[in-house]
SEKE-151725 format. One line per 3 residues: for each residue x, y, z of N, C-alpha, C. Coordinates in nm, 4 decimals. Layout:
N
X:Y:Z:X:Y:Z:X:Y:Z | ... $
END
This chain:
249
3.8184:1.4285:0.0670:3.7775:1.2899:0.0443:3.6735:1.2479:0.1487 | 3.6922:1.2931:0.2729:3.5984:1.2546:0.3774:3.4580:1.3094:0.3475 | 3.4538:1.4333:0.2948:3.3235:1.4927:0.2620:3.2548:1.4156:0.1509 $
3.3308:1.3753:0.0498:3.2746:1.3008:-0.0621:3.2220:1.1648:-0.0173 | 3.2869:1.1037:0.0816:3.2431:0.9727:0.1289:3.1190:0.9831:0.2171 | 3.1033:1.0950:0.2882:2.9894:1.1099:0.3782:2.8601:1.1412:0.3033 $
2.8701:1.2107:0.1913:2.7505:1.2530:0.1200:2.6623:1.1356:0.0754 | 2.7195:1.0306:0.0157:2.6333:0.9184:-0.0232:2.5623:0.8551:0.0962 | 2.6329:0.8437:0.2109:2.5720:0.7843:0.3290:2.4562:0.8701:0.3784 $
2.4758:1.0046:0.3800:2.3697:1.0943:0.4245:2.2523:1.0889:0.3285 | 2.2832:1.0824:0.1989:2.1779:1.0753:0.0981:2.0975:0.9457:0.1122 | 2.1681:0.8354:0.1401:2.1024:0.7073:0.1572:2.0120:0.7091:0.2801 $
2.0587:0.7725:0.3896:1.9778:0.7813:0.5106:1.8509:0.8613:0.4862 | 1.8624:0.9692:0.4109:1.7449:1.0523:0.3802:1.6430:0.9740:0.2993 | 1.6919:0.8939:0.2033:1.6017:0.8127:0.1225:1.5318:0.7085:0.2087 $
1.6045:0.6507:0.3046:1.5448:0.5515:0.3922:1.4341:0.6128:0.4771 | 1.4563:0.7372:0.5243:1.3542:0.8034:0.6049:1.2292:0.8306:0.5219 | 1.2499:0.8688:0.3943:1.1354:0.8945:0.3079:1.0593:0.7652:0.2808 $
1.1339:0.6552:0.2673:1.0693:0.5277:0.2374:0.9853:0.4783:0.3542 | 1.0255:0.5177:0.4779:0.9515:0.4724:0.5949:0.8200:0.5471:0.6116 | 0.8028:0.6592:0.5454:0.6815:0.7372:0.5578:0.5645:0.6703:0.4880 $
0.4439:0.7203:0.5163:0.3227:0.6690:0.4533:0.2526:0.7843:0.3830 | 0.1765:0.7506:0.2797:0.1036:0.8515:0.2052:-0.0206:0.8938:0.2831 | -0.0432:1.0239:0.2891:-0.1493:1.0770:0.3728:-0.2886:1.0583:0.3123 $
-0.3062:1.0948:0.1843:-0.4403:1.1053:0.1276:-0.5196:0.9740:0.1302 | -0.4680:0.8634:0.0727:-0.5491:0.7403:0.0757:-0.5722:0.6882:0.2165 | -0.4737:0.7061:0.3054:-0.4893:0.6570:0.4422:-0.5867:0.7421:0.5231 $
-0.6094:0.8667:0.4808:-0.7134:0.9471:0.5440:-0.8513:0.8869:0.5188 | -0.8739:0.8426:0.3943:-1.0006:0.7782:0.3613:-1.0167:0.6477:0.4392 | -0.9081:0.5715:0.4495:-0.9138:0.4455:0.5241:-0.9434:0.4706:0.6718 $
-0.8795:0.5736:0.7285:-0.9038:0.6083:0.8684:-1.0475:0.6531:0.8897 | -1.1005:0.7289:0.7938:-1.2400:0.7725:0.8034:-1.3351:0.6534:0.7974 | -1.3045:0.5536:0.7127:-1.3862:0.4327:0.7065:-1.3784:0.3560:0.8382 $
-1.2584:0.3491:0.8957:-1.2411:0.2829:1.0254:-1.3218:0.3533:1.1333 | -1.3190:0.4862:1.1317:-1.3958:0.5623:1.2305:-1.5457:0.5390:1.2133 | -1.5919:0.5302:1.0890:-1.7339:0.5057:1.0633:-1.7770:0.3705:1.1212 $
-1.6920:0.2683:1.1031:-1.7213:0.1381:1.1616:-1.7238:0.1434:1.3132 | -1.6283:0.2166:1.3710:-1.6221:0.2330:1.5160:-1.7460:0.3067:1.5671 | -1.7869:0.4102:1.4938:-1.9055:0.4854:1.5337:-2.0311:0.3982:1.5243 $
-2.0377:0.3105:1.4235:-2.1521:0.2206:1.4106:-2.1648:0.1312:1.5335 | -2.0518:0.0837:1.5856:-2.0540:0.0014:1.7066:-2.1076:0.0820:1.8250 | -2.0567:0.2059:1.8419:-2.1024:0.2904:1.9525:-2.2513:0.3220:1.9404 $
-2.2954:0.3531:1.8172:-2.4369:0.3843:1.7967:-2.5246:0.2628:1.8276 | -2.4798:0.1447:1.7873:-2.5560:0.0243:1.8169:-2.5656:-0.0027:1.9662 | -2.4551:0.0201:2.0383:-2.4557:-0.0003:2.1834:-2.5489:0.0979:2.2540 $
-2.5710:0.2144:2.1925:-2.6599:0.3153:2.2485:-2.7999:0.3099:2.1896 | -2.8320:0.1960:2.1230:-2.9660:0.1733:2.0674:-3.0019:0.2718:1.9558 | -2.9034:0.3315:1.8923:-2.9273:0.4227:1.7799:-2.8983:0.3464:1.6500 $
-2.9876:0.2557:1.6165:-2.9609:0.1589:1.5110:-2.9644:0.2209:1.3707 | -3.0478:0.3198:1.3514:-3.0517:0.3847:1.2203:-2.9194:0.4559:1.1920 | -2.8666:0.5262:1.2921:-2.7368:0.5918:1.2766:-2.6268:0.4890:1.2524 $
-2.6358:0.3750:1.3198:-2.5359:0.2694:1.3022:-2.5372:0.2171:1.1598 | -2.6574:0.1956:1.1043:-2.6684:0.1460:0.9675:-2.6128:0.2465:0.8679 | -2.6447:0.3734:0.8864:-2.5944:0.4781:0.7962:-2.4426:0.4862:0.8034 $
-2.3876:0.4711:0.9236:-2.2417:0.4767:0.9396:-2.1735:0.3643:0.8628 | -2.2341:0.2459:0.8597:-2.1765:0.1338:0.7849:-2.1765:0.1645:0.6348 | -2.2838:0.2259:0.5857:-2.2875:0.2628:0.4437:-2.1859:0.3722:0.4121 $
-2.1660:0.4652:0.5034:-2.0621:0.5680:0.4831:-1.9244:0.5019:0.4769 | -1.9024:0.4023:0.5621:-1.7761:0.3281:0.5589:-1.7567:0.2604:0.4242 | -1.8660:0.2094:0.3656:-1.8573:0.1460:0.2331:-1.8111:0.2453:0.1272 $
-1.8685:0.3651:0.1299:-1.8306:0.4674:0.0318:-1.6839:0.5048:0.0475 | -1.6414:0.5258:0.1710:-1.5025:0.5629:0.1965:-1.4073:0.4500:0.1593 | -1.4490:0.3256:0.1839:-1.3652:0.2112:0.1480:-1.3477:0.2005:-0.0031 $
-1.4518:0.2367:-0.0773:-1.4395:0.2350:-0.2222:-1.3517:0.3468:-0.2746 | -1.3441:0.4557:-0.1990:-1.2667:0.5716:-0.2454:-1.1174:0.5579:-0.2169 | -1.0814:0.4946:-0.1043:-0.9392:0.4948:-0.0679:-0.8528:0.4215:-0.1698 $
-0.9003:0.3068:-0.2171:-0.8230:0.2339:-0.3174:-0.8164:0.3077:-0.4496 | -0.9276:0.3687:-0.4893:-0.9295:0.4434:-0.6160:-0.8382:0.5652:-0.6084 | -0.8409:0.6344:-0.4944:-0.7530:0.7511:-0.4768:-0.6067:0.7078:-0.4809 $
-0.5766:0.5937:-0.4174:-0.4383:0.5445:-0.4174:-0.3909:0.5128:-0.5586 | -0.4796:0.4539:-0.6401:-0.4407:0.4206:-0.7775:-0.4264:0.5459:-0.8632 | -0.5160:0.6408:-0.8456:-0.5107:0.7630:-0.9264:-0.3889:0.8472:-0.8929 $
-0.3494:0.8481:-0.7661:-0.2350:0.9297:-0.7230:-0.1050:0.8499:-0.7159 | -0.1112:0.7219:-0.7569:0.0074:0.6339:-0.7552:0.0696:0.6280:-0.6154 | -0.0155:0.6108:-0.5150:0.0315:0.6039:-0.3762:-0.0043:0.4701:-0.3119 $
-0.0062:0.3637:-0.3925:-0.0359:0.2308:-0.3397:0.0851:0.1753:-0.2655 | 0.0649:0.1270:-0.1450:0.1724:0.0689:-0.0651:0.1222:-0.0565:0.0044 | 0.2173:-0.1391:0.0493:0.1813:-0.2589:0.1254:0.1168:-0.2194:0.2582 $
0.1654:-0.1111:0.3171:0.1063:-0.0624:0.4421:-0.0399:-0.0255:0.4206 | -0.0697:0.0450:0.3119:-0.2065:0.0859:0.2833:-0.2988:-0.0327:0.2647 | -0.2474:-0.1371:0.1993:-0.3286:-0.2571:0.1769:-0.3619:-0.3267:0.3094 $
-0.2628:-0.3378:0.3973:-0.2857:-0.4022:0.5267:-0.3784:-0.3180:0.6138 | -0.3580:-0.1882:0.6126:-0.4417:-0.0973:0.6912:-0.5861:-0.1030:0.6425 | -0.6033:-0.1114:0.5119:-0.7367:-0.1201:0.4538:-0.8080:-0.2482:0.4990 $
-0.7344:-0.3591:0.5045:-0.7938:-0.4857:0.5484:-0.8376:-0.4793:0.6945 | -0.7560:-0.4160:0.7783:-0.7923:-0.4029:0.9188:-0.9150:-0.3129:0.9349 | -0.9200:-0.2072:0.8562:-1.0359:-0.1184:0.8581:-1.1618:-0.1923:0.8130 $
-1.1484:-0.2744:0.7076:-1.2618:-0.3529:0.6587:-1.3122:-0.4504:0.7645 | -1.2199:-0.5075:0.8397:-1.2598:-0.6035:0.9420:-1.3451:-0.5365:1.0494 | -1.3095:-0.4135:1.0854:-1.3868:-0.3410:1.1861:-1.5210:-0.2961:1.1285 $
-1.5165:-0.2326:1.0091:-1.6373:-0.1716:0.9524:-1.7352:-0.2730:0.8964 | -1.6827:-0.3832:0.8387:-1.7703:-0.4789:0.7697:-1.7735:-0.6162:0.8355 | -1.6897:-0.6357:0.9376:-1.6883:-0.7625:1.0077:-1.7463:-0.7511:1.1473 $
-1.6853:-0.6660:1.2298:-1.7297:-0.6514:1.3678:-1.8555:-0.5657:1.3806 | -1.8554:-0.4490:1.3152:-1.9653:-0.3537:1.3341:-2.1023:-0.4120:1.2981 | -2.1198:-0.4720:1.1787:-2.2527:-0.5263:1.1473:-2.2969:-0.6358:1.2439 $
-2.2044:-0.7224:1.2837:-2.2393:-0.8311:1.3753:-2.2818:-0.7774:1.5120 | -2.2083:-0.6785:1.5637:-2.2410:-0.6224:1.6946:-2.3708:-0.5429:1.6908 | -2.3917:-0.4680:1.5825:-2.5168:-0.3934:1.5690:-2.6356:-0.4892:1.5624 $
-2.6224:-0.5946:1.4835:-2.7301:-0.6929:1.4713:-2.7541:-0.7645:1.6043 | -2.6466:-0.7913:1.6773:-2.6614:-0.8575:1.8071:-2.7359:-0.7679:1.9058 | -2.6974:-0.6406:1.9094:-2.7631:-0.5473:2.0012:-2.9089:-0.5255:1.9633 $
-2.9383:-0.5291:1.8343:-3.0743:-0.5004:1.7887:-3.1686:-0.6189:1.8068 | -3.1237:-0.7390:1.7730:-3.2164:-0.8524:1.7713:-3.1604:-0.9810:1.8299 | -3.0330:-1.0099:1.8077:-2.9818:-1.1434:1.8371:-2.9599:-1.1705:1.9848 $
-2.9477:-1.0675:2.0663:-2.9216:-1.0896:2.2088:-3.0356:-1.1658:2.2752 | -3.1562:-1.1530:2.2203:-3.2699:-1.2241:2.2774:-3.2694:-1.3737:2.2505 | -3.1832:-1.4186:2.1604:-3.1767:-1.5612:2.1272:-3.0769:-1.6374:2.2132 $
-3.0100:-1.5679:2.3042:-2.9119:-1.6340:2.3904:-2.7895:-1.6803:2.3137 | -2.7505:-1.8058:2.3363:-2.6301:-1.8584:2.2721:-2.6430:-1.8644:2.1203 | -2.7627:-1.8924:2.0716:-2.7828:-1.8954:1.9266:-2.7592:-1.7573:1.8652 $
-2.7931:-1.6544:1.9409:-2.7734:-1.5183:1.8922:-2.6271:-1.4832:1.8760 | -2.5483:-1.5090:1.9812:-2.4065:-1.4747:1.9663:-2.3355:-1.5700:1.8715 | -2.3885:-1.6921:1.8556:-2.3304:-1.7844:1.7578:-2.3502:-1.7318:1.6157 $
-2.4701:-1.6818:1.5866:-2.4959:-1.6252:1.4542:-2.4062:-1.5041:1.4289 | -2.3905:-1.4192:1.5315:-2.3045:-1.3017:1.5174:-2.1587:-1.3428:1.4967 | -2.1162:-1.4479:1.5671:-1.9771:-1.4933:1.5514:-1.9547:-1.5550:1.4141 $
-2.0523:-1.6303:1.3631:-2.0387:-1.6887:1.2297:-2.0170:-1.5783:1.1269 | -2.0926:-1.4704:1.1408:-2.0752:-1.3579:1.0486:-1.9354:-1.2970:1.0627 | -1.8933:-1.2709:1.1876:-1.7618:-1.2089:1.2107:-1.6490:-1.2974:1.1603 $
-1.6550:-1.4269:1.1905:-1.5518:-1.5202:1.1450:-1.5522:-1.5303:0.9927 | -1.6715:-1.5293:0.9331:-1.6802:-1.5333:0.7868:-1.6135:-1.4138:0.7234 | -1.6334:-1.2956:0.7818:-1.5700:-1.1742:0.7286:-1.4183:-1.1817:0.7414 $
-1.3692:-1.2306:0.8558:-1.2241:-1.2417:0.8764:-1.1622:-1.3407:0.7778 | -1.2261:-1.4558:0.7604:-1.1746:-1.5566:0.6673:-1.1829:-1.5058:0.5233 | -1.2889:-1.4346:0.4919:-1.3058:-1.3792:0.3570:-1.1940:-1.2822:0.3241 $
-1.1604:-1.1938:0.4166:-1.0537:-1.0964:0.3939:-0.9176:-1.1645:0.3849 | -0.8950:-1.2649:0.4709:-0.7673:-1.3363:0.4675:-0.7506:-1.4094:0.3346 | -0.8558:-1.4747:0.2867:-0.8477:-1.5460:0.1586:-0.8279:-1.4489:0.0432 $
-0.8969:-1.3374:0.0479:-0.8833:-1.2372:-0.0584:-0.7401:-1.1857:-0.0663 | -0.6801:-1.1534:0.0484:-0.5431:-1.1011:0.0494:-0.4415:-1.2051:0.0050 | -0.4660:-1.3315:0.0368:-0.3699:-1.4360:0.0026:-0.3761:-1.4762:-0.1443 $
-0.4852:-1.4400:-0.2152:-0.5018:-1.4804:-0.3546:-0.5043:-1.3624:-0.4507 | -0.4484:-1.2499:-0.4087:-0.4520:-1.1313:-0.4937:-0.3827:-1.1540:-0.6273 | -0.2717:-1.2301:-0.6265:-0.1912:-1.2474:-0.7471:-0.2497:-1.3495:-0.8437 $
-0.3356:-1.4382:-0.7958:-0.3856:-1.5458:-0.8815:-0.5362:-1.5382:-0.9061 | -0.6049:-1.4485:-0.8376:-0.7507:-1.4417:-0.8486:-0.7932:-1.3793:-0.9815 | -0.9090:-1.4212:-1.0307:-0.9688:-1.3630:-1.1506:-1.0255:-1.2265:-1.1149 $
-0.9746:-1.1222:-1.1786:-1.0152:-0.9862:-1.1434:-1.1592:-0.9557:-1.1822 | -1.2199:-1.0405:-1.2655:-1.3587:-1.0169:-1.3067:-1.4596:-1.0621:-1.2012 | -1.4149:-1.1476:-1.1081:-1.5075:-1.2030:-1.0097:-1.4449:-1.2034:-0.8710 $
-1.5307:-1.1950:-0.7692:-1.4915:-1.2176:-0.6309:-1.5297:-1.3606:-0.5928 | -1.4429:-1.4267:-0.5180:-1.4757:-1.5591:-0.4656:-1.5421:-1.5408:-0.3297 | -1.6699:-1.5691:-0.3231:-1.7455:-1.5439:-0.2020:-1.8035:-1.4033:-0.2025 $
-1.9086:-1.3836:-0.1264:-1.9732:-1.2532:-0.1181:-1.8779:-1.1524:-0.0544 | -1.8502:-1.0388:-0.1201:-1.7610:-0.9381:-0.0609:-1.8136:-0.8899:0.0739 | -1.7240:-0.8665:0.1674:-1.7656:-0.8258:0.3020:-1.8427:-0.6941:0.3036 $
-1.8098:-0.5931:0.2188:-1.8940:-0.4726:0.2186:-2.0375:-0.5012:0.1766 | -2.0566:-0.5920:0.0818:-2.1916:-0.6257:0.0378:-2.2681:-0.6989:0.1472 | -2.2010:-0.7896:0.2179:-2.2652:-0.8588:0.3298:-2.3032:-0.7597:0.4397 $
-2.2127:-0.6658:0.4672:-2.2415:-0.5637:0.5686:-2.3576:-0.4757:0.5255 | -2.3670:-0.4477:0.3950:-2.4771:-0.3654:0.3441:-2.6116:-0.4345:0.3638 | -2.6169:-0.5660:0.3417:-2.7413:-0.6410:0.3622:-2.7827:-0.6352:0.5091 $
-2.6864:-0.6551:0.5981:-2.7153:-0.6514:0.7414:-2.7621:-0.5116:0.7828 | -2.6864:-0.4100:0.7419:-2.7188:-0.2726:0.7818:-2.8526:-0.2280:0.7241 | -2.8770:-0.2599:0.5972:-3.0019:-0.2184:0.5332:-3.1218:-0.2885:0.5953 $
-3.1069:-0.4144:0.6344:-3.2189:-0.4859:0.6975:-3.2561:-0.4217:0.8307 | -3.1545:-0.3825:0.9086:-3.1813:-0.3118:1.0340:-3.2488:-0.1778:1.0059 | -3.1980:-0.1060:0.9077:-3.2503:0.0255:0.8720:-3.3965:0.0164:0.8279 $
-3.4284:-0.0826:0.7449:-3.5665:-0.1013:0.6976:-3.6595:-0.1307:0.8151 | -3.6169:-0.2192:0.9039:-3.7012:-0.2578:1.0172:-3.7254:-0.1394:1.1105 | -3.6190:-0.0661:1.1421:-3.6331:0.0498:1.2305:-3.7210:0.1555:1.1650 $
-3.7055:0.1725:1.0344:-3.7836:0.2720:0.9608:-3.9328:0.2401:0.9638 | -3.9662:0.1107:0.9735:-4.1072:0.0686:0.9748:-4.1553:0.0304:1.1149 | -4.0745:0.0601:1.2153:-4.1154:0.0354:1.3531:-4.1171:-0.1100:1.3938 $
-4.0399:-0.1939:1.3282:-4.0339:-0.3360:1.3628:-3.9271:-0.3575:1.4697 | -3.9638:-0.4198:1.5784:-3.8690:-0.4480:1.6862:-3.7828:-0.5684:1.6509 | -3.6576:-0.5626:1.6901:-3.5664:-0.6714:1.6589:-3.6071:-0.8027:1.7220 $
-3.6639:-0.7963:1.8424:-3.7048:-0.9191:1.9110:-3.8167:-0.9924:1.8371 | -3.8941:-0.9189:1.7567:-4.0050:-0.9816:1.6836:-3.9573:-1.0637:1.5635 | -3.8405:-1.0328:1.5149:-3.7882:-1.1023:1.3958:-3.6516:-1.1621:1.4251 $
-3.6259:-1.1963:1.5508:-3.4928:-1.2412:1.5924:-3.4483:-1.3664:1.5183 | -3.5382:-1.4623:1.5027:-3.5023:-1.5883:1.4361:-3.4681:-1.5620:1.2896 | -3.5502:-1.4833:1.2219:-3.5247:-1.4501:1.0820:-3.3935:-1.3745:1.0663 $
-3.3691:-1.2822:1.1583:-3.2456:-1.2032:1.1564:-3.1240:-1.2931:1.1803 | -3.1387:-1.3895:1.2724:-3.0283:-1.4820:1.2976:-2.9938:-1.5641:1.1747 | -3.0952:-1.6112:1.1030:-3.0712:-1.6865:0.9800:-3.0030:-1.5991:0.8750 $
-3.0504:-1.4747:0.8604:-2.9907:-1.3833:0.7624:-2.8443:-1.3558:0.7951 | -2.8150:-1.3340:0.9231:-2.6775:-1.3058:0.9650:-2.5865:-1.4252:0.9380 | -2.6324:-1.5441:0.9745:-2.5522:-1.6642:0.9510:-2.5314:-1.6925:0.8040 $
-2.6356:-1.6734:0.7220:-2.6238:-1.6978:0.5781:-2.5242:-1.6022:0.5150 | -2.5289:-1.4739:0.5548:-2.4327:-1.3761:0.5011:-2.2891:-1.4146:0.5375 | -2.2712:-1.4644:0.6610:-2.1379:-1.5077:0.7020:-2.0889:-1.6256:0.6203 $
-2.1762:-1.7203:0.5936:-2.1379:-1.8383:0.5156:-2.1148:-1.8040:0.3687 | -2.1930:-1.7107:0.3147:-2.1738:-1.6711:0.1754:-2.0375:-1.6063:0.1537 | -1.9872:-1.5376:0.2566:-1.8559:-1.4733:0.2418:-1.7434:-1.5752:0.2258 $
-1.7580:-1.6931:0.2841:-1.6519:-1.7944:0.2748:-1.6869:-1.9028:0.1731 | -1.7941:-1.8826:0.0980:-1.8325:-1.9800:-0.0033:-1.7436:-1.9657:-0.1271 | -1.7595:-2.0578:-0.2203:-1.6874:-2.0513:-0.3476:-1.7732:-1.9900:-0.4585 $
-1.8874:-1.9344:-0.4215:-1.9748:-1.8690:-0.5190:-1.9051:-1.7444:-0.5731 | -1.9092:-1.7273:-0.7045:-1.8423:-1.6135:-0.7681:-1.9395:-1.4988:-0.7890 | -1.8903:-1.3785:-0.7597:-1.9699:-1.2576:-0.7751:-1.8978:-1.1596:-0.8672 $
-1.9711:-1.0926:-0.9541:-1.9072:-0.9935:-1.0436:-1.8355:-0.8857:-0.9630 | -1.7163:-0.8498:-1.0060:-1.6361:-0.7523:-0.9317:-1.6562:-0.6091:-0.9795 | -1.6974:-0.5917:-1.1065:-1.7158:-0.4582:-1.1658:-1.5873:-0.3747:-1.1625 $
-1.4720:-0.4436:-1.1559:-1.3450:-0.3699:-1.1488:-1.3038:-0.3091:-1.2817 | -1.3609:-0.3607:-1.3910:-1.3163:-0.3153:-1.5229:-1.4101:-0.2115:-1.5842 | -1.4960:-0.1529:-1.5015:-1.5797:-0.0445:-1.5517:-1.4913:0.0775:-1.5777 $
-1.5014:0.1331:-1.6959:-1.4179:0.2465:-1.7352:-1.4910:0.3766:-1.7014 | -1.4514:0.4399:-1.5901:-1.5148:0.5645:-1.5501:-1.4641:0.6841:-1.6306 | -1.3554:0.6643:-1.7039:-1.3008:0.7738:-1.7842:-1.3580:0.7755:-1.9253 $
-1.4145:0.6628:-1.9679:-1.4656:0.6532:-2.1037:-1.5985:0.7264:-2.1221 | -1.6378:0.7402:-2.2460:-1.7625:0.8079:-2.2785:-1.8794:0.7106:-2.2680 | -1.9941:0.7632:-2.2334:-2.1164:0.6835:-2.2256:-2.2263:0.7550:-2.3025 $
-2.3325:0.6822:-2.3323:-2.4462:0.7426:-2.4003:-2.5241:0.8318:-2.3038 | -2.5913:0.9300:-2.3603:-2.6680:1.0234:-2.2789:-2.7767:0.9510:-2.1999 | -2.8372:0.8485:-2.2604:-2.9425:0.7728:-2.1938:-2.8896:0.7041:-2.0675 $
-2.7641:0.6595:-2.0705:-2.7044:0.5937:-1.9537:-2.6961:0.6904:-1.8361 | -2.6654:0.8155:-1.8659:-2.6589:0.9164:-1.7599:-2.7973:0.9414:-1.7001 | -2.8992:0.9384:-1.7845:-3.0366:0.9545:-1.7368:-3.0745:0.8394:-1.6434 $
-3.0347:0.7170:-1.6786:-3.0629:0.6007:-1.5951:-2.9953:0.6152:-1.4589 | -2.8701:0.6615:-1.4593:-2.7977:0.6817:-1.3330:-2.8707:0.7841:-1.2459 | -2.9185:0.8914:-1.3068:-2.9929:0.9937:-1.2325:-3.1205:0.9356:-1.1724 $
-3.1901:0.8515:-1.2487:-3.3130:0.7899:-1.1994:-3.2847:0.6953:-1.0826 | -3.1729:0.6217:-1.0907:-3.1347:0.5310:-0.9824:-3.1116:0.6092:-0.8534 | -3.0385:0.7209:-0.8637:-3.0135:0.8045:-0.7461:-3.1443:0.8599:-0.6906 $
-3.2356:0.8975:-0.7799:-3.3646:0.9508:-0.7365:-3.4440:0.8465:-0.6592 | -3.4444:0.7219:-0.7095:-3.5162:0.6136:-0.6419:-3.4550:0.5851:-0.5053 | -3.3225:0.5861:-0.4974:-3.2549:0.5618:-0.3692:-3.2923:0.6696:-0.2675 $
-3.3000:0.7952:-0.3122:-3.3327:0.9039:-0.2209:-3.4765:0.8962:-0.1704 | -3.5673:0.8389:-0.2504:-3.7064:0.8272:-0.2082:-3.7200:0.7304:-0.0911 | -3.6561:0.6153:-0.0989:-3.6648:0.5135:0.0062:-3.5284:0.4441:0.0191 $
-3.4304:0.5113:0.0795:-3.2929:0.4570:0.0838:-3.2806:0.3175:0.1414 | -3.3340:0.2873:0.2605:-3.3108:0.1539:0.3181:-3.3674:0.0408:0.2351 | -3.4905:0.0569:0.1853:-3.5540:-0.0500:0.1079:-3.4824:-0.0732:-0.0240 $
-3.4447:0.0355:-0.0919:-3.3777:0.0224:-0.2212:-3.2396:-0.0402:-0.2035 | -3.1662:0.0035:-0.1018:-3.0325:-0.0513:-0.0782:-3.0399:-0.1990:-0.0401 | -3.1357:-0.2351:0.0445:-3.1488:-0.3755:0.0825:-3.1827:-0.4612:-0.0390 $
-3.2765:-0.4139:-0.1208:-3.3160:-0.4894:-0.2402:-3.1995:-0.5044:-0.3366 | -3.1262:-0.3954:-0.3577:-3.0133:-0.3989:-0.4515:-2.9047:-0.4951:-0.4092 | -2.8660:-0.4909:-0.2826:-2.7592:-0.5783:-0.2360:-2.8068:-0.7228:-0.2204 $
-2.9353:-0.7419:-0.1920:-2.9893:-0.8780:-0.1872:-2.9863:-0.9415:-0.3263 | -3.0216:-0.8616:-0.4275:-3.0151:-0.9108:-0.5658:-2.8707:-0.9447:-0.6026 | -2.7762:-0.8617:-0.5588:-2.6341:-0.8907:-0.5862:-2.5914:-1.0211:-0.5185 $
-2.6389:-1.0437:-0.3946:-2.6046:-1.1679:-0.3242:-2.6597:-1.2890:-0.3974 | -2.7784:-1.2752:-0.4573:-2.8381:-1.3862:-0.5321:-2.7758:-1.4016:-0.6705 | -2.7138:-1.2944:-0.7224:-2.6559:-1.3012:-0.8574:-2.5432:-1.4028:-0.8662 $
-2.4759:-1.4281:-0.7532:-2.3697:-1.5284:-0.7539:-2.4221:-1.6661:-0.7891 | -2.5411:-1.6983:-0.7422:-2.6009:-1.8275:-0.7748:-2.6424:-1.8332:-0.9216 | -2.6844:-1.7191:-0.9754:-2.7163:-1.7128:-1.1182:-2.5916:-1.7405:-1.2022 $
-2.4789:-1.6814:-1.1626:-2.3525:-1.7044:-1.2332:-2.3124:-1.8506:-1.2240 | -2.3295:-1.9102:-1.1041:-2.2927:-2.0513:-1.0849:-2.3788:-2.1424:-1.1705 | -2.5092:-2.1162:-1.1744:-2.5996:-2.1986:-1.2560:-2.5680:-2.1838:-1.4056 $
-2.5398:-2.0607:-1.4475:-2.5073:-2.0357:-1.5876:-2.3807:-2.1082:-1.6276 | -2.2775:-2.1031:-1.5436:-2.1526:-2.1735:-1.5741:-2.1721:-2.3247:-1.5749 | -2.2569:-2.3736:-1.4849:-2.2851:-2.5177:-1.4809:-2.3545:-2.5640:-1.6083 $
-2.4504:-2.4859:-1.6542:-2.5220:-2.5207:-1.7769:-2.4302:-2.5152:-1.8990 | -2.3343:-2.4233:-1.8987:-2.2387:-2.4155:-2.0095:-2.1512:-2.5404:-2.0155 | -2.1142:-2.5914:-1.8976:-2.0309:-2.7121:-1.8931:-2.1087:-2.8357:-1.9357 $
END
């Protein structure tokens, strides 16, 4: 009888230990995204701004993969969601602001660090609002500019300028305005398409595949300029959606 009574307790303890564990694969992608954001900060501090910008874009790719991998492998957890948010804060909140500050904003004095802080605070508030409204938010749209998109605009602008030999001090005021605007757009009520319902498993026309190939080819020809233009258009698309909805009403 004693053996029969102990087995359920031992079995329950084993299940509890398994429940305390975390899934390795999706969290590896999240950790890699976190490292990319951390590396972007180090590169910016060492005046290697092109490497910093590329690291932020790598973080974006990894951030897009971790959630998809978790859904495909059915390894979604509350821990993974929280870890992903912390990683996003480093890669898309702190890293772009610090890189921009080191590149151009430090010459503006208090206005420079104020612009960088507005961006960082905007990213933090954006992530907090997103997490708090997961159950009630419209999955077709994001409320406010997504932090990866804001980080892409910041990183691509630095990349374009460095690629063309433009010094940050020469465009400090313009850069400060861009940084502050991106921070404010993240906490705005402007709606942006989420593209969450794109069916990657479904069939597409052959012509669509050709278009995708051409897009990749254009990006490879001039990556910083194409990426900056693309994400800038996405940032402006929210206003197009707002105007369209207003006219419908």
